[in-house]
C-alpha positions in Angstrom: 0.0 0.0 0.0 1.3 3.4 -0.8 0.0 7.0 -0.8 1.1 9.4 -3.5 1.1 13.2 -3.1 1.8 15.7 -5.8 2.6 19.4 -5.3 4.2 22.0 -7.5 7.2 24.1 -6.6 9.7 26.1 -8.7 12.7 25.2 -6.7 14.8 28.3 -7.4 12.2 31.1 -7.3 9.3 29.5 -5.5 8.5 31.5 -2.4 6.8 34.5 -0.9 8.0 38.0 -0.8 6.5 40.8 1.4 7.6 44.4 1.7 4.9 45.3 4.2 1.8 44.1 6.0 0.6 41.4 6.0 3.6 39.1 6.0 3.2 35.3 5.9 2.3 33.7 9.2 5.6 31.7 9.3 7.6 34.9 8.7 5.7 36.8 11.3 6.4 34.0 13.8 10.2 34.2 13.0 10.1 38.0 13.4 8.5 37.6 16.8 11.1 35.1 17.9 13.9 37.4 16.7 12.5 40.4 18.6 12.4 38.2 21.7 15.6 36.2 21.4 17.8 38.4 19.1 19.2 35.1 17.7 20.3 34.3 14.2 19.0 30.8 13.9 17.0 29.2 16.7 16.5 25.4 16.9 12.8 25.7 16.9 10.0 23.8 15.1 8.1 26.2 12.9 4.9 25.8 10.7 5.6 24.4 7.3 3.8 24.4 3.9 4.9 21.0 2.5 2.4 18.1 2.8 2.3 16.1 6.0 3.9 12.7 5.7 2.0 9.7 6.9 3.2 6.1 6.9 0.4 3.5 6.2 1.1 0.5 8.4 -1.5 -1.8 6.9 -2.4 -2.0 3.1 -6.0 -1.1 2.5 -6.7 0.6 -0.8 -4.8 1.9 -3.8 -2.7 5.0 -3.3 -4.5 8.3 -3.4 -3.1 11.3 -5.3 -3.3 14.9 -3.9 -2.3 18.1 -5.6 -1.2 21.3 -3.9 -1.0 24.7 -5.5 2.0 26.9 -5.7 2.4 29.5 -2.9 1.5 33.0 -4.1 3.2 36.3 -3.7 1.8 38.8 -1.3 3.4 42.2 -1.5 1.8 45.1 0.3 2.4 48.8 0.8 3.2 49.4 4.4 6.3 48.2 6.3 5.9 46.5 9.7 6.9 48.7 12.6 7.4 47.4 16.1 6.4 50.2 18.3 6.7 50.6 22.1 6.4 53.4 24.6 10.1 52.8 25.6 13.1 52.2 23.3 13.7 48.6 22.4 17.4 49.1 23.2 18.7 51.6 25.6 21.9 52.9 23.9 23.9 52.5 27.1 22.7 49.1 28.2 22.4 45.6 26.8 19.2 44.0 25.6 17.3 41.7 28.0 17.0 38.4 26.2 14.5 35.6 26.8 16.0 32.1 27.6 16.1 29.5 24.9 15.3 25.8 25.4 17.7 23.6 23.6 17.1 20.1 22.2 19.1 16.9 22.0 21.6 16.7 19.1 21.4 13.7 16.8 24.6 11.6 16.9 24.3 9.4 13.8 23.8 10.0 10.2 20.3 8.5 10.6 19.1 11.6 12.3 18.7 15.2 11.2 21.9 16.6 9.6 24.4 18.1 12.0 26.6 21.1 11.4 29.6 20.9 9.1 32.8 21.5 11.1 34.2 24.8 10.0 37.5 26.0 11.4 38.6 29.6 10.9 41.8 31.3 12.1 41.4 32.6 15.6 43.6 35.6 16.2 46.2 36.8 13.6 49.6 38.1 14.8 49.4 41.3 16.7 51.6 44.4 16.7 52.6 46.6 19.6 54.9 49.6 19.7 58.5 48.5 19.7 61.8 50.0 20.8 62.8 50.3 17.2 61.0 51.3 14.0 58.5 48.6 13.1 59.3 46.4 10.1 55.9 44.8 9.5 52.2 45.5 9.8 49.6 43.6 11.8 45.9 42.8 11.7 45.5 44.0 15.3 47.1 46.9 17.1 47.3 45.3 20.5 47.8 42.0 22.3 44.7 39.9 22.1 45.7 36.7 23.8 43.4 34.6 26.0 43.9 32.4 29.0 43.3 28.6 29.3 39.8 27.6 30.4 39.7 27.1 34.2 37.4 24.8 36.2 35.2 26.3 38.9 32.7 25.0 41.3 29.8 25.3 42.2 28.1 26.3 38.9 27.4 30.0 39.0 27.8 32.6 36.2 30.7 34.9 36.6 28.5 38.0 36.2 25.0 38.8 35.1 24.4 36.6 32.1 22.9 37.9 28.9 20.8 34.8 28.4 20.9 31.2 29.7 19.6 28.0 28.1 18.8 24.5 29.3 18.2 21.2 27.6 15.0 19.2 27.4 16.8 15.9 28.1 17.0 14.9 31.8 20.1 12.8 31.0 22.1 15.7 29.7 21.2 19.2 30.9 23.6 22.1 30.0 23.4 25.6 31.3 25.2 28.3 29.3 25.8 31.9 30.1 27.9 34.5 28.4 29.5 37.8 29.5 31.5 40.3 27.5 34.1 42.6 29.0 37.3 44.6 28.3 40.3 43.1 30.1 43.2 45.3 28.9 43.8 49.0 28.2 42.2 52.1 29.5 38.7 50.5 29.6 39.9 47.4 31.5 37.2 45.9 33.8 34.3 47.5 32.0 31.4 45.5 30.5 31.1 45.8 26.7 27.8 47.8 26.9 29.4 50.4 29.2 32.4 51.3 27.1 32.2 54.8 25.8 34.6 56.7 23.6 34.7 60.4 24.8 37.9 61.8 23.5 38.7 61.8 19.8 41.0 64.8 19.2 44.7 64.7 19.7 45.7 67.8 21.7 49.2 67.0 23.0 52.3 66.0 21.0 52.0 62.3 20.6 54.6 59.5 21.0 52.8 57.1 18.7 50.2 57.2 15.9 48.5 53.9 14.8 47.0 53.9 11.3 45.0 51.3 9.3 45.9 50.9 5.7 42.7 51.3 3.6 44.3 51.5 0.1 42.3 54.7 -0.7 43.3 57.5 -3.1 44.1 61.1 -2.1 40.7 62.3 -3.2 39.1 60.0 -0.5 40.9 62.0 2.3 38.7 63.3 5.1 40.4 65.6 7.7 40.2 68.9 9.4 43.9 69.7 8.9 42.9 72.3 6.4 45.9 73.5 4.3 48.5 71.7 6.5 47.8 68.3 4.8 49.0 67.6 1.2 48.6 64.4 -0.8 49.6 63.3 -4.3 48.8 60.0 -6.0 51.5 58.3 -8.1 51.0 56.9 -11.6 50.5 53.3 -10.4 48.0 54.2 -7.6 47.4 52.3 -4.4 46.8 48.5 -4.3 45.8 45.8 -1.8 49.4 45.7 -0.6 51.8 48.6 -0.2 55.4 49.1 1.0 55.2 52.1 3.4 58.0 54.4 4.5 57.2 57.1 7.1 59.9 59.6 8.0 60.6 62.8 9.8 60.3 65.5 7.1 62.0 65.2 3.7 65.3 63.5 4.7 64.6 62.7 8.4 64.8 59.6 10.5 62.7 56.6 9.4 59.7 56.1 11.7 58.2 53.1 9.9 59.3 50.9 7.0 57.6 47.7 5.8 54.8 45.9 3.9 51.2 46.4 4.8 48.1 44.8 3.4 44.6 46.3 3.1 43.0 46.3 6.6 46.2 45.9 8.5 47.6 48.3 11.1 51.0 50.1 11.3 52.4 52.3 14.1 54.5 55.4 13.5 57.0 56.2 16.3 60.6 57.2 16.9 61.5 53.9 18.5 62.5 55.6 21.7 59.9 55.1 24.4 58.4 58.4 25.4 60.0 60.5 22.6 57.6 62.8 20.8 57.0 62.5 17.1 58.4 65.3 14.9 56.3 68.3 13.8 55.8 67.0 10.3 55.7 63.4 9.1 56.2 62.4 5.5 54.6 59.1 4.3 55.4 57.4 1.0 53.6 54.3 -0.3 55.2 52.1 -3.0 54.1 49.1 -5.0 57.6 47.6 -4.5 60.3 47.7 -1.9 62.6 49.2 -4.5 61.9 52.7 -3.3 64.6 54.4 -5.4 62.6 53.8 -8.5 60.1 56.7 -9.0 57.8 54.5 -11.1 57.0 52.4 -7.9 55.6 55.4 -6.0 51.9 54.9 -5.4 51.1 57.8 -3.1 52.9 60.5 -1.1 51.5 62.8 1.7 52.7 64.8 4.6 50.8 66.0 7.7 51.5 67.8 11.0 52.1 65.3 13.7 52.5 67.7 16.7 48.7 67.8 17.3 48.7 71.6 17.5 46.3 71.3 14.5 43.0 69.3 14.5 44.2 65.7 14.2 41.4 63.3 15.2 40.6 59.6 15.3 39.2 58.3 12.0 40.9 61.1 10.0 41.5 59.7 6.5 44.9 60.7 5.3 45.1 59.3 1.8 45.4 55.5 2.1 45.8 55.6 5.9 43.1 56.1 8.6 44.1 57.2 12.2 42.9 54.6 14.7 45.0 55.4 17.9 47.3 58.1 19.3 49.3 58.1 22.6 50.9 60.8 24.7 51.8 61.3 28.4 49.1 63.9 28.7 46.2 62.0 27.1 47.4 58.4 27.5 46.4 55.8 25.0 43.4 57.0 23.0 42.0 54.4 20.6 38.7 53.8 18.9 39.6 50.1 18.8 39.0 48.2 22.0 39.8 44.4 22.5 36.8 42.7 24.1 36.7 39.2 25.5 33.7 36.9 25.6 33.6 34.5 28.5 31.3 31.5 28.2 30.2 29.7 31.4 29.2 26.1 30.7 27.7 24.1 33.5 25.9 20.8 34.0 22.8 20.9 36.1 22.9 19.0 39.4 19.8 17.0 38.3 21.5 15.6 35.2 21.9 11.9 35.0 25.1 10.0 34.2 28.5 10.2 35.9 29.8 13.2 33.9 29.2 15.1 30.6 32.0 15.6 28.0 32.0 18.8 26.0 32.5 18.3 22.3 32.1 21.6 20.5 31.7 25.4 20.9 30.7 27.6 18.0 30.3 31.4 17.9 28.1 33.1 15.4 28.6 36.9 15.5 27.4 39.8 13.3 30.8 41.3 13.9 33.2 38.4 13.2 31.0 35.8 11.4 31.1 32.1 12.3 34.1 30.8 14.3 34.7 27.3 15.7 36.3 27.2 19.1 35.8 23.5 19.7 39.5 23.0 20.5 38.9 25.1 23.7 36.3 22.7 25.1 37.1 19.3 23.6 37.9 16.8 26.2 36.6 18.8 29.2 34.4 16.6 31.4 32.0 18.1 33.9 30.2 16.3 36.7 26.6 17.3 37.7 26.8 20.7 39.5 30.1 21.5 38.0 30.9 24.3 35.5 33.8 25.8 33.5 34.7 29.3 32.3 35.9 29.3 28.7 37.5 32.6 27.6 37.3 33.1 23.8 40.0 34.9 21.9 39.5 38.7 21.9 37.8 40.6 19.1 38.2 44.3 18.2 35.3 46.7 18.9 35.3 50.0 16.9 33.9 52.6 19.3 33.8 55.2 16.6 30.8 53.4 15.1 27.6 53.0 17.1 26.0 49.6 16.3 24.4 46.5 17.8 26.6 43.5 18.4 25.1 40.1 18.7 26.9 36.8 19.6 25.1 33.5 19.4 26.9 30.6 21.3 26.2 26.9 20.7 27.7 24.1 22.9 27.4 20.4 22.2 28.2 17.6 24.7 27.8 13.9 25.4 26.6 12.3 28.6 28.6 9.4 30.0 28.2 6.5 30.0 24.9 6.6 28.0 26.3 8.5 25.1 23.2 10.7 24.8 24.1 13.9 23.0 22.8 17.4 23.9 23.3 21.0 23.2 23.0 24.4 24.9 22.8 27.9 23.5 23.2 31.4 24.7 22.8 34.8 23.0 24.4 38.1 24.0 23.4 41.4 22.4 24.5 44.9 23.3 24.9 48.3 21.7 28.3 50.0 21.9 30.1 52.9 20.3 29.1 56.4 19.2 29.2 57.9 15.7 32.2 60.2 15.3 30.9 63.5 14.0 32.6 65.2 11.0 33.2 68.5 12.8 36.2 69.1 15.2 35.3 68.7 18.8 36.9 67.2 21.9 34.0 64.9 22.6 31.4 62.9 20.8 27.8 62.3 21.6 27.3 60.3 24.8 25.9 56.8 24.4 23.2 57.6 27.0 19.9 58.8 25.6 19.3 62.5 25.1 16.0 64.2 24.3 15.4 66.2 21.2 14.6 69.3 23.2 18.1 69.3 24.8 19.7 70.2 21.5 17.3 73.0 20.7 15.9 71.3 17.6 19.0 72.0 15.5 20.7 68.6 15.5 19.6 65.1 16.1 22.1 62.2 16.0 21.2 59.9 13.1 22.4 56.3 13.6 20.8 53.2 12.2 21.7 49.6 11.9 20.6 47.0 9.3 19.9 43.4 10.0 19.2 40.3 8.0 17.6 37.5 10.1 17.8 34.2 8.3 16.5 30.7 9.0 16.9 27.5 7.0 14.2 24.8 7.3 14.2 21.2 6.4 11.6 19.8 4.0 9.5 19.0 7.0 9.6 22.6 8.2 12.1 22.2 11.1 14.9 24.7 11.6 18.2 23.1 10.7 20.4 26.0 12.0 22.6 28.4 10.1 22.3 28.2 6.4 26.1 28.1 5.8 26.3 24.9 7.9 23.9 22.8 5.7 25.7 19.6 4.8 26.1 18.6 1.1 23.2 16.1 0.5 24.6 14.8 -2.7 25.1 11.0 -2.7 23.3 10.5 0.6 22.0 6.9 0.1 19.1 5.0 1.5 20.9 2.1 3.1 21.4 0.1 6.3 18.8 -2.5 5.2 16.0 0.0 6.2 13.5 -0.1 3.3 12.2 3.2 2.0 8.7 4.2 3.1 8.6 7.6 1.4 10.1 9.0 -1.8 10.1 12.5 -3.2 10.9 13.0 -6.9 11.6 16.2 -8.9 10.6 16.5 -12.5 13.8 18.1 -13.8 13.4 17.6 -17.5 15.0 15.1 -19.9 18.7 15.0 -20.7 19.8 16.3 -24.1 16.4 17.8 -24.8 16.3 21.5 -25.8 12.6 22.0 -25.0 11.1 19.8 -22.3 7.4 19.1 -21.9 5.8 21.6 -19.5 3.8 18.8 -17.9 4.1 15.0 -17.8 1.9 12.3 -16.3 3.5 10.0 -13.7 2.4 6.4 -13.2 3.7 4.5 -10.2 3.3 0.7 -9.7 4.1 -1.4 -6.7 3.4 -5.1 -6.3 1.6 -5.0 -9.7 -1.0 -2.6 -8.3 -1.3 0.5 -10.5 -1.7 3.8 -8.6 -3.7 6.7 -9.7 -1.6 8.8 -12.0 -1.4 12.6 -12.1 0.2 15.5 -13.8 3.4 17.1 -12.6 4.7 20.4 -13.9 8.4 21.0 -14.9 10.2 21.9 -11.7 7.5 20.3 -9.6 7.9 17.5 -7.0 5.7 14.6 -6.0 5.8 12.3 -3.0 4.9 8.6 -2.7 4.5 7.0 0.8 3.8 3.4 1.7 5.2 -0.1 1.8 6.7 -0.7 -1.6 7.4 -4.4 -1.3 10.9 -4.1 -2.4 10.5 -2.4 -5.8 8.7 0.5 -7.5 8.0 0.8 -11.2 7.8 4.4 -12.5 6.6 5.5 -15.9 6.8 9.1 -17.3 4.5 10.0 -20.3 3.6 13.1 -22.2 0.2 14.7 -22.2 -2.0 15.5 -25.2 -4.0 18.7 -25.6 -6.9 17.0 -23.7 -4.8 16.0 -20.7 -4.8 12.3 -21.7 -1.8 10.0 -21.4 0.3 10.1 -24.6 3.6 8.5 -25.5 5.7 6.9 -22.8 8.9 8.9 -22.6 10.8 7.0 -19.9 10.3 4.1 -17.5 12.4 2.5 -14.8 12.3 0.3 -11.7 13.7 1.3 -8.3 15.0 -1.1 -5.7 13.4 0.2 -2.4 15.0 -2.3 -0.1 17.9 0.1 0.7 20.4 -2.8 1.0 23.6 -2.1 2.8 25.6 -4.0 0.3 24.1 -2.4 -2.8 22.2 0.8 -2.1 20.6 2.2 -5.2 18.6 5.2 -4.0 20.8 8.4 -3.6 19.7 12.0 -3.2 20.1 14.2 -6.3 20.7 11.3 -8.5 19.0 11.4 -12.0 16.7 8.5 -12.5 15.7 6.5 -15.6 17.4 6.2 -18.9 16.7 9.9 -19.8 17.1 11.4 -16.3 13.6 13.0 -16.3 13.3 12.6 -12.5 15.6 13.3 -9.6 15.3 11.8 -6.1 15.3 14.8 -3.7 14.1 13.1 -0.5 13.5 9.7 1.1 12.2 8.4 4.3 12.7 5.1 6.2 12.7 4.0 9.8 16.0 5.8 10.4 14.6 9.2 9.6 13.9 11.8 6.8 16.6 12.9 4.4 16.1 15.6 1.9 17.9 17.8 -0.6 15.2 20.5 -0.3 15.6 23.4 2.0 13.4 26.5 2.6 15.3 29.7 3.2 13.4 32.4 5.2 14.8 35.9 5.5 13.7 39.0 7.3 15.2 42.4 6.5 15.0 45.2 9.1 16.5 48.5 10.1 16.7 49.9 13.6 17.1 53.4 15.1 20.0 53.1 17.5 20.6 56.8 17.7 19.5 59.3 20.4 16.6 60.8 18.6 13.8 60.3 16.0 14.8 59.8 12.4 13.1 59.4 9.0 13.9 56.2 7.0 14.1 57.3 3.4 15.4 54.3 1.5 15.8 50.5 2.0 17.2 48.5 -0.9 17.2 44.7 -0.8 19.4 42.6 -3.0 18.5 38.9 -3.0 19.4 35.7 -4.8 15.6 35.2 -5.2 14.9 38.5 -6.8 15.5 39.4 -10.4 17.0 42.8 -9.5 17.6 45.0 -6.5 14.3 46.2 -4.9 13.4 49.5 -3.2 11.2 48.2 -0.4 10.3 51.6 1.2 7.6 53.2 -1.0 7.4 56.2 1.3 9.3 57.8 4.1 8.7 56.3 7.6 9.4 57.9 10.9 11.2 55.7 13.4 11.4 56.6 17.0 14.5 56.0 19.2 15.0 52.2 19.8 12.4 51.2 17.2 13.0 48.5 14.7 11.3 48.4 11.3 10.7 45.2 9.3 11.0 46.4 5.7 10.9 43.1 3.8 10.5 39.3 4.1 10.9 36.4 1.8 10.8 32.6 1.9 12.0 30.4 -1.0 12.5 26.6 -1.4 15.8 25.5 -2.9 17.3 22.2 -4.1 20.5 22.5 -2.1 22.0 19.4 -3.8 21.8 21.1 -7.2 23.4 24.3 -5.8 26.3 22.3 -4.3 26.8 20.7 -7.8 26.8 24.2 -9.4 29.0 25.7 -6.7 26.4 28.4 -6.1 27.0 31.1 -3.5 23.9 32.8 -2.2 24.2 36.5 -1.6 21.8 38.8 0.2 22.2 42.5 1.2 20.3 45.4 2.7 21.3 49.1 2.3 19.3 51.7 4.2 19.4 55.5 4.4 17.8 57.8 6.9 17.8 61.4 8.1 17.6 62.9 11.5 14.0 64.3 11.6 14.9 67.6 13.2 18.2 68.2 11.4 18.3 71.6 9.9 21.3 70.7 7.8 19.7 67.6 6.5 22.3 65.4 8.2 21.8 61.8 7.2 23.1 58.3 8.1 23.2 55.0 6.4 23.7 51.3 7.2 24.4 48.2 5.2 24.7 44.5 5.9 25.2 41.4 3.8 24.8 37.7 4.2 26.1 34.9 2.0 26.5 31.2 2.2 
């Protein structure tokens, strides 16, 4: 007995798009979860559109056939605004996050797919001021080392956690908390959401200046040095890598000499601790270390380094941007602050088993992306009631830009001796930094809120952030975590002597045919009993459930103008026993002599396995400034849209702390095909706004991108 279901879906562009009210119920549910949890991908069961699978235990009648229609588009005119009487985020404090409940992690390939292990470099080499002119650049301007994890007992968080999570399995219960703090430098001891940059102007002769190489041209310079700064581009122009020579005046002492790559830092100093920099510094950038050849000169500029003229953090001097200055009078003043995230992992006292072994730790951050720190926890065993503090390698925070930082932590572990696997999650989100204004001043706006009336209606700080919330779902509508961790389904075989009880086919078109029939009729036979046949559209899928008795005969025929069965185009027989010694059913494999169908999912007693994934995305902008602003533009670029789309049809006023959902979309994708074609999905949101009370029309913008 088997049951056959047919539904139509264009696997690349199928989906829903909304740039306003109402959005789809599933997208609204994800939006509400995001506002509550501030997480990127939550392991939560969500409603799904695909047909419900049912296994018939006892044969009764011939299989039935059901057709589902294609989901429709539902754009509207108004964006979704989440309003409240108080700001969603106080600019000087962190968000309050609701706890998450985790679920056990499958341990075998018979369960839901697990995350692909992805290892990224942790901390590149660092550079500090040296006793002699520096010979090389670095990715970080300060020491960002971390300590070895230490065991503590009893299990208590080291400070107020941002969010804790517990597991549903009594055998393995993890409790996870995270804290973020500054451990070195002038802000040492402060929590990340309390760090404020108040001084940006150099007022005393410095002993050191730290710049970041940005490879920009002279025309991109932005500084208040007026006529005291001069810059000339060479014939070859700046490139991703430059050989930099900084000296005192035309023929003075060398202050820095070495290669630097785009994004790296270099420090200019005399080499003698405490000695002031000269009044004028000359910087030359070359495309080669053969500096005697004028043809290698990419850029040359000079600037006053005595700080008796307006030299400020984030001044763009040609290809270099000022990030830090030091002097005995002002100390070390930097817009880059190394922050450290500490993860407290504990096992609840009520957990079963003798101990729990930690197996992995992953951090997903909107600042640094996805990083695997499993090597910091692998092998750590915790008894019930015990916990451990794990200090992650430091990351740099740029306090000259006000933005929201969100870190999502996922821990996996195994309970001993049962071998039951489990996971715990925690999310920490905070707002830090303040936008550096373009006019000379000794201070920048405070991170604490200020009313519009306090600035006499002449200036309102305009600061926004852009966010793309994404969630990838299995064919059954269950969240499978971050999209960039979806495993490659190609070649996944139905095996282990567990016969197939459900099969999903995609009508992909015939091999070596320039024009494929738009529709075909499928006939499926099992144990010599003919099922009802039905029509499937090109790009559509159909599902058959039941006990197949070891084999399944499939026939594909064309359709005449009256919808009747025409010529048989292809036929084949499938072995549904899923033998371990000779598995014949594999995901994404073309079927039949002409390859008209492709197996995209199968089910047996070991679980459901699919090449189909639904990608759900929400695009939002948030007012993280101190006053009201007017959102003027929001442009979405999506893999599922034919072109970039302006999703704001009219200006929208956003109050302080308010977040605006400007667009949402859900699309189903055959991931196996995308792996075969080596496709990289790209999504982006670019937003622009203006302070609503700005006489000068001062604006701000934010952009974010996501790819996998």
